[in-house]
N, C-alpha and C positions, 0 to 999 in steps of 0.2 A: 386428639390429645388436648387441643385448646379448649374444647367444650367440657371435657372431663375435669380439667383443672379449675374451671369456673364453678363447679358444683360445690355447694356448701358442705355436703358430706359425700364421700366417695361410695360407689356401689360395692356390694360384697363380691360380685362376680362380673367379669367383663368377657364377653364372648365375641371373638373376631376371627376372620380368616387369617391363618398363620401357617406358613411353610417357608422353605428356603427361597422360593421365588416370589414370596410376598412376606418379607421379614419386617416386623414392626418392633425394632429395638427400642424406640422411644416409648411405645406403649408398655413393653415388658419392663423397662426400667421404672416407669411411673407406677405400675402395679406393685412391683417389689417394694418401692418406697412407701406405698400407702397400705400395704397389707391386703391388696386386692388379688383374688384368684383369677388368673388368665386362662380361659378355656378356648382351645383352637377348634374351629370347625373347618371343613375342607382341608384337612391336614395333608391330603394326598394331591393337592393342586387345584381343587375346585373345578371350575368349568374347563380348565386347561389340563386336567388330570392326565390325558393321554400323552401330551407333549412332555409333561413333567416326568412321568414314569419311563419315558423313552430317552430321557436325557443321558448322554454318555457319561458324565461325571457321576450321576447317581447310580447308574448301572455298574460302573466300575467299582464304586464303594460297596455295593451289595455283593458283587462277586467276590471281592476281597474278604468279606466277612462271612460269606456262605449263607446269606439270608435273602429274603425277597426285598425288592426296592420299596414296597409299601412299609415294610418293617423298619427300614432305615429312616424313612421320614417320621414315623411315629417315635422311634428311639431318639431322634434329633430333638423333637419337641419336648419329650418327657425329660431329657437330660437338662433342659433349661428351666424345669419346674412348671412347664405348661401342660395342663390337662388336655387330653384329646378325646374327641367323640366321633371317630370315623364311621361313615356309613359302609354297608356291605351288601352285596347282591345275593349272597348265599351263605350257608353254614360254614363252608370251607374257608371263605374269606374271613368270616368272624373268628374262626379258630386261628388263622394266620395272624390276624391283628392282635389277638390276646397273647400270642407267643412272641410279640415284638421285643420283649425285654427279658426273656428267660435265658439266663446262662451266658449272655454275651453283652458287649457294650461297644459303642463306636470309639474308634481311636481318636486321639486328640487331633491328628492331622485331618481326619474325616470331618469332625465337627467344625474345625477351622475352615475347611474348604466349603462346606455347605453354608457357613455363616458369613461368608465373604463374597457371595455372588453380587457383582456390581449392580448399581442402580439401573444402568442401561439395559440390563437383562431381566429386571423385575417385570412381572406380568400384570401388575396393577398400577394404578395411579390414583392418588387421593383427589377427590373432586375439588374444584377451586374453593377458596375461602367463601363461605356463604355471603359475605358482604359484597363480593364482586358483582352481585346482581345490581349494585348501586353504581357500577362503573359508568363513568362518562365516556362514551365511546370515542374511538381514536380519530374520528373525522367530525367536523363541525356539523355537517348535514345530518349525522346520526345522533346528535346530542339533543335530547328533548329539553324543553324549557327555554326561558328567555336568554340564558347566558351562552356566549360562544365558548369554544374550547379553552381559549386563553382569555381571561377577562379580569378586570379589577372594577369593583363597585363599592360605593359607600354604603355600609350597612344602614338601612333606613331607620332602625330602632335605636342603635347604640353608637352609630357614628364612626366606627372604625373601618379600615379598608379590608374588604373580603375579596380574596383573589383565588383564581383557579389557573393552574399551569400544567403542561404536560410533564411527565416524569423525565428527567434528564438522564442521559447516559452516564454522567458523572456520579449519579447516585448508585454506586457500584456495590453497596451493601446487599442489595436485594436482587434475587434472581434464583431460578431453579426452585429448590425447596425452601429457600430462605425468604420470608416475607415479614413486613413490619408487624403484622399479627400472624403468629403468636410471639415472634421474637421479642418485641418490646412491651408486651402486655404486662401490666403490674399484677395480673392474676397469678403469674408464675414466680414472683419474687422481686427482690430489690433491683435486680438487673435483668428483668424479663426471663426469657428461657435460656438458661446457661449454655445449653448445647449449641446455641447459635453463635457463640463468641469464640474466636480463635485467632491468635496472632494480631494482625492489624484490624481485624473486625471486632470492635469492642462495643459495649452498650453505650458508652459515652459518644463514640464517633457516629454510630449508626442510628441511635434513637433520638439524639439531640439534634435532629435535622433542622428544626425551626431556628431561625437566626437568633443568636444570643444577644438580646438587648441589654443596654447598660443605662444605669441611672446617672443623672448629673447630680453630684453631691456637693453641697456648699457647707460652709461652717454654720454651726447652730446659731440661732438668733433668739434673743429674749429682751424684754424691756429692762430687765435687771439680771445680774449674774445669778445663776441657780445656787441654792444653798449647798453647803458641803455635804449634807445628808438630809434625807426626808424619811417619813415612815414608809411610804410606798412610792415606787416608780411604776407608772403605767405607760407601756409602749404602744402607741397607736391611739389616735383621737377620733376614730370612727364611731359607729354605733355602739360597739361593745366597750371600747376604751372610755368613751365619754360617759356611758352609764356606770361603769366601774368606778371611774374617778369621782363622779357625782355622789355615789353611794358611800364611798370611803370618806370623802370630805364631810358628808352629812353625819358620819359616825365619829367625827372629831379627829380624824387622822390628817396629817400633813402630806399632801400628794404633789408629785411632780409628773405632769402629763407631757409626754414627748410625741412629736409627730415628724415623719420624714418630709412632709410637705410644708407649705406656707400657710399664711392666714387665709381664712375664708374671704371670698370676694363677691359682693352683691352682684357684680356684673355677670357672674356665672348664671344667674337666674334669669337673665334676659335672653338667653339663647339656648337652643337644644344642646344637651350634653353631647360632646363630641371630642374624643381623644385625638381625632385627626385635625381639629381646629388648631391653628398656630397659637391662638390666645389661650387655649386650654391644655396644650400638650404637656406642660410641666406639672399638671395637676392629676395625672393618671399614672398608675402602673399598667402598662400595656404589654400583655404577655402573649406571645405567639403560640398557636396550637396548629398542628398540621394533621390532616386526615388523608391517608392514602386510599384512593378510590379507583382501583383498577389501574388504568394508564395515566391517571392524573392525580395531582395533589391539590387539595383545597386548604388554603391558609385562612384561619379565623383568629380571633383574639378573645382572651378572657381579661376584662378590664376592671380595675378597682381604683377608688379615689386616693389621691396622694395630696391631701389638704386637710386642714382642721375640719372634722366632720366626716372624713373618709368618703366612701361612696354615697353616703346620705347627703353630702354637699353638692355632688355633681351628677348623680344618676337618678333622676326622677323626682327627688325631694318629697316623696309621698310614702307614708306607711299605710299598709292595708291589713286589716284584721282578716285572717283566713282560718279555715277549720283545722283543728288539731285533735288527736284521739283522746280527749279528756272531756269530762262533764261540762255542760254549758256554764254553770255557776263558777266552777273552779277556773275554767278558761277565761271567763269574764274578769274575775279577780286578778288573774295574772296579767292580762292586757292592761287593766287599769293601773296596776302597780308600776309597770314599765312606763306608761304614759305619764304618771305622776312624777317619776324619777326624772324624766326628760322634760317635764313641764310642757307636754305636747297639747296642742289645741285640736280637738276633734272637730271635723267639719260636719255640716249637715250632708245629706245624700244628694247634693245637687239642688237645684231650685225647681220647685213646682212638681207637678205630676207628669208622667210620660205623655208625650203627644199622641194624637190619634194614629199617626203613622207607626210610632213605636209599639202602641198597643196591638195594632194589626200584626206586626212582625212577631211580637212576643206570644201571640196566640198559638203559633206553631209549637212553642215550648210547652204551653199549657196543655196542648193535646197530647204531648209526650210525657206528661206527669210532672213538669217543673212548675211549681207554684211561684208566682211573682210576689216578691216581698219588697215593699218600698223602703223598709228600714231594716237592712240586713246587719244588725249589730254584731252577730256572730253567725256567719253564713252556714247553712246546712247543706248536705249533699243533694237534696231534692228541691232546692230553691234557685231562683234566678232573680237578679235585680242589682241595684247599686249596693256598694258595701261601704261600711264606715271607714273613712280615710282621714289620716292625720296630715295636716298641711302647714302647720306652724306652731309657734309657742303660745302659751296662755297669755292673753292680754297684749299681744304684739302681732304686728303684721309683717315682721321681718323674715329673714331666712328660716328654713325649717330643718337645717342640718342637726344631727344629734349633738354636735359640739355646741352649736349656738344655743339650742334649747336647754341642754343639760348643764353646760359650763358657763358660757358667756352670759346667758340670761340670769345667772346667779351671781354675777360679779359684785353686785352691791351688797351681798349677804355675807355672813361669816363663813358659810360653806364655800362661797366663791373665793374669798380671801385665803382659804386654806389650800387652794389649788393653784400651783405655779404652772405656767405654760412655756414650753420650749419648742420653737418651730425649726425647720430645716435640720432636725436632729435625727440623723440616720444612725440607728444602733448597729454597731459591729457585732457584739456578742454580749451574752449575759455573763457577769463575773460570778463564778461559783467557787466558794471556799468551804472546805470541810463538808461538802454535800449540800450547802445552802446557797441560794441566790442572794447575793449581797449588793448587787449593783449592775451597771451596764457600762459598756464603753461606747463612745461616740466616734464615728468615722467622719472626719471633716475634709476640708480642702488640703490641709497640711499632712505631713507624714506621721505625726504622732497621734495617739489615741487619748481622748479625755475620759476619765473615769468618774461616773456619778454613783453615789452610794445610797443604799436603802437600808434602813434599820430593821424593817419588818418583812419586806418581800418585794418581788417584782411581778407585775401582772403583764402578760404578753397578750396584746389585742391588736396585732399588726395585720390581721386578715388571714384568710385561708391559704394565700399564696406566699406571703412574706414570713409569717410565723414559723413554718417548717424550716425555712432557710436560716432564720435567726437561731432556732434551736440547734440545727446542724452545726452552724459556726461556733456554737457554744459547747459542742461535744456531746449533745443529747440527740440521739437519733438512731437510725439503722446502722449497725457497725460497717456494712459494706459501703454505705454512702459516705461515712466519715473517712474510711480508708481511701476511697476514691478521690476525695478532695483534700486529703492530707491533714485532717484535724484529729488530735488525740481524743480517744474515747473517754468521756466523763461518766456517761450513763447510757447503757444500751436501752433504747426505746424503739423497738422495730416498727411501731405503727406511725411514727412521725413521718409525715409526707404522704402516707397512704390514705385510702378511704375518701378521695376527692369526689364530691358530688356536685352536680349542678342540675338545672332543669332544661332539657332539650325542648324546643318549641318549633312549631310550623306556623307561618303567617299565611292567611287566606283572605280573599275578598268576596263579599256577598253583595250583589246589587239586587235589592228586593223588588224593584219596579214600583214600589208604593209611593205615590206622590207625597212630598213633604215640603214644608215651608223652611227655606234656608235661614230664616230669622228666628225659628223656634228654638226652644231650649232642649237640647238633646243630652242624654246622659249615658255614660258608660255603664254597662251591666256585666255581671260576673255570674258564673256558675261553677260549682266544685263537685261534679258528680263522680260516681264510680264508673259510669259509662254514659255515652251519648246515644247509645243504640236505641232506635225506635222500637217501642214496645218492651224495652228492657226495664230493669229496676235501677234507677239512678240513686236510690236512697241508701241509708245506712245499712240496711239488710244485705246490700250487694257488696259490702266490704268497705264502706266509707269512701272518702274522696280520693280519686286516682288521677284526675285531670282537672286543670283549671281552664275555663273558657272565658276569654275576655272579648267583649264586643264593643268597639268604639264607633259610634254612628256619625254620619255627616250627610248633609243634603247635597246632591251632586247631579248634574245633568248628564244623560247618556251621550249626547252629542250637542254641538253648538245649536242654540236656538230652542232646544227642547226644555220642557219643564223639569225641575229638579225632582229626583227620587231619593228615597232613603237607601243609603249604602252603609255597609259595615266593614271595618277592618277587623278580622277575627284572628285571635291568637290562641292556638291550642298548645297548652303547656303541661308537660308531665310533672305531676307533683312528686311521684316516687320513681325516679329514674333507676333503671337497672344497671346503668353504666357506672363503673367505679374506676376512678383514675388515680393519678399519682403526681405529686410535686416533688421534684428531685433537684438538689443543688448541682450546678455545673462546676463550681469551684468554691473556694473559701473567700472570694472577693465580694465584699458587701455591695458593690455597685452592680454586680451581674444578676440579671433576672433569671428565674428558675427554668428548668426543663419541665414542661407540662405534658403529661401523657393522659389524654382524656378523649376517647374515640367512641361515640355512640354507634358507629357502623361496625366496630370490631366484633369478632366472634359471630354470634347469630344475629347481630343487629336488632336485638329485641326492642330497643327504644325507637328506632326508625320505623319498624313494623307497627308498633303501638300508635305512633303519631299518624301513620297512614290510616290505620283502622279507625281512630277517633275522627279523622277528617272525613272519611267516607260516611261514618255514622252521622256527623253533623250535616253533611249534604243531604242525606236521606231524610233526616228529621225536618230540615227546612223545606225541602222539596215537597214532602208529604203534607206538611202543615200549611203550606202556601200554594198548594196545587190548584186552588180555585182562582188564583189571581191571573189577570191578563194585563200587560204582558208577563211572561214567566220570569222566574228568578234567573239571574245570570251569575255563574260562579267563575272565579279566577283563582287557581287553574280550573279549566272546564271539568265537569263531572266525568266526561268521557276519558280524559287523561287520568284522573284520579282512579277511575275504575279499571284501568289497564295496569297490571302489576309492574311491568317493565318501565313504562313511562312514569308511573307514580313513584317508583323507586328512584328514578333519575331526578324527578322534581325534588324529592326529599333530599337527595345527595347535594343538590345545588342550593336548597333554601333552608334546610334545618339549621337552626341557630341555638345558642345557649343564652339563658335568661339572665346571666351574669350574677348568679347567687352562689359562688363557690363556697363550699363548707366541708368540714369533717376531717381536716388534715393534721390536727395538732393533738392527737391522743398520746399523752405521755405516761399514763398509768393504766390501771384497770378500768374497764367500762363498768360503771355502777349499775346501769340498767339498760338493756337494749331498747326499751320503750323510750 
């Protein structure tokens, strides 16, 4: 059922084994709701036909109706609207089957008896959820990879705490036929699979298992009191909000830009972004996400910036041009337009040409059809090389956040003067009067709300995780969400909070063995192919870009005293994740962080499998291309581990991460174009 519900369009016919001793009420109900015809094979008991036909209950019902036991089974299925296709060994049996429904019917008591055979007597069991192949086994010695069964580690890329723990007995929501997937999956609706919930077992209690974080909310701060009203209020001063405010101000409108965080701080640029750092903790929204992997739970985070500039101020400080499904000239114009709005300064592609060591390594990609491009202004799926990256504002060497480049950099101009800034301004809700957004309320340290008015409109740019909460607190969202948190419905918008996407990735290490100079100028290179498969077509004819490969080089010795060799930190990033998640409000409290349901291992685990496939393809490409080298290439994890399905799956379960680009959750109207 879980996999059927994930299909974009249901089948016309579903054929499954179906009889009283393998009764699929869930499938039958789903088929009825979708207009799908259910066809039963093995209606007489399948491989257990002899024990079924000899069952005393069935024989008693047949005797009471004066018919054969096989006819009772066929009548029972047909009475529920299920088509039957029984097999028969001879003509007499065929005739008996055809007469199963002529001139008689099962009594209500007989149908009830056959429809209530307890689960303990069912003759089949559903195979485990396919993602359980990723299970981190119950003992440490059986757990592949570097992490012990219970561990906490600092995420090496994004700086949050990544932990694994055994499932506790207190997590009593799950057991028997009830599992996190499919019960909590947003593929089934606003509260997952409704049949999972009864009495004390609710969606809120069972699916919101990750700790409910809370924000520290202070009173709003500004150099001067905000005006009584402005043309537009923009909520959120990240990349989207700063660009929107800059364009509105350039159009002559008076704009008030609000952000829940504080002022940008140049000190942030002197250290690696890290929400676990005490100095940076107040500058992030840190949202917990839990993945149930067999007998353990892995806790990760989706993090976004809470500071003027949003994530662009604290997470990387770099903008990268990447391929999109549009023509080169049109895409180039779009990129240049955004870069002009934010007055961004484009970098060169690093300094100098690739070193001899890098050229030798990149020859492996050349053999696989990836052309090296030294100036990848708009990368193509069949190229590899540095890409155009934006690292600051025009004519300035200061910070590169969207706020600094788009707003602060313009402070001396008329556009800058038309933009007012209010920090520590956490918005409680949008004020909606007669169907129009006319302002917002601020939630401060005190008990009362402050109302700010907008003459023309309100722009919500609070990010993919905060914007759905703000809409829900304003009465705009899925009716069941609003009912659960006690907010009156203003406008039913069922897509709010749904459609959460991010980019799952796997980190790998490649030691090429190629001697290199530690003082040389090494450059990151990127590829955006449809596939990394050796001998395959990575170009546009293969369907465009499906995966991003980032290769970050350094010179490093294999052991103390040895010469340095070229090594790469490799990141395989899915550009088109098949995982679709959900952001749901826990309550109407503006300080409470959301419930996030985003599990790349759920269902058939297609994203996890895709990452393993791309990793294997990368290993094969590099191994084949550098096979002539001595000493040979060393991979981490080893190629032997990645080639074993079980160990590769366990490595993926422990190391798969999210690239921290959440998107897609604030659809409040019709979708103009799926493209």
